[in-house]
N, C-alpha and C positions, 0 to 999 in steps of 0.2 A: 166358934171362929171369931177372932178379934176384928174390929172395924178396919184396921190396917190391912189385914189379910183379905178381907172382903173387897176392899178398894183395889188391891192388886189383882184379884181375880176379875174384877169388872173392867180393868184397863189392861187388855192383853198386849197392846202394842208398846213394847219397851221403848223408852226414850233414849236408850243407849245402844240400840241396834246399829251395827256398822254394815252388815250385809244387807242387800236389798230385801224388802219384805212386802207382803201383801197388805192391803188396806186394813185387814183385821189382825195384823201382827205376826203372821207366819213368816219365818225367815227362810230365804232361799240361799242354798250353798251348792257348790260344785263338787264337793267331796262329802262322802257319807259322814254324818256327825259322830262325835265322841259318844261312846257307849253302844254304837251299832255294831253289827257283826263284822263288817269290813271297815271299821272306822278309819277315815283318812286315806284308805287305800283304793277305794272304788272311785275311779275318775271317769269323766265323760258323760255322767248322768247329771240330772238336776234333782236336788233334794229339797223338800219344803218341810220345815220343822216348826213345832210350837215354840215360840220365843221364850216362854216361861219354863217349860219342862224339858225342851230339847227332843221331845218325842216326834218321830217322823210322822207327818200327816199325809204326805204324798211323795212319790219319786217317779222319775221317768223309767219306764221299763226298758227302753232302748237307750243307746248312746248317741250323742250328737256327733255326726261326721262333719258338720258345718258349724263352727264356733260362732259365726255371725248370727246364724239362725237361733242358737241357744241364747245368745245375748238379747236378741229381739224378743224371744219368749219371756225372758226374765223381765225385760222392760215392760212388756205387756202385763205381766202378772203383778207388777207394782201398782197398777191402776185399778185393781179389782180385789174382791175378797177371795179367799181360798175356794169357796163353793162356786163363785162365778168363774174363776180361773179353770177349775176342773171341767165345767161345762164348755167353756170356750176351747180348751185344749182338746177335748174329745171330738170337737167338730172340725179340727184341722186335718187336712189330707196328708200333709208332709211336715209334721212338726219338727222333725229332726234335720230338715234341710239337706236331705240326701242327694240333692241335685249336684252338689259339689262338696267333696271331702276336703277338710283342712286338718293340719296337724295341731298340736297344742299351742304353737306359736302363731296360729292363724294363717299359715302359708298353705296355698293350694297344693294338693299332691298330684 
């Protein structure tokens, strides 16, 4: 492996990431990433992908009924590594914010 390739593997956080990401460079998206089974079609979940390969590293099993709760989870995830996020997420009683449902525009139903 060339020195340049080794450097790229050492630095997983892309400097061109536009989507929110964890501290160790995993990108968070609201749609299933390109190359996945339901690419671009599966909405309402949160997907975390490796920034370099696009491989999914984590995804929410449920769907968010409360978009504000999903945005709060994304904001929290940007402050920690993927491993720390997984541990934090597993401790949450209501990570999907099911207390109040909202539609895609953020309006209460």
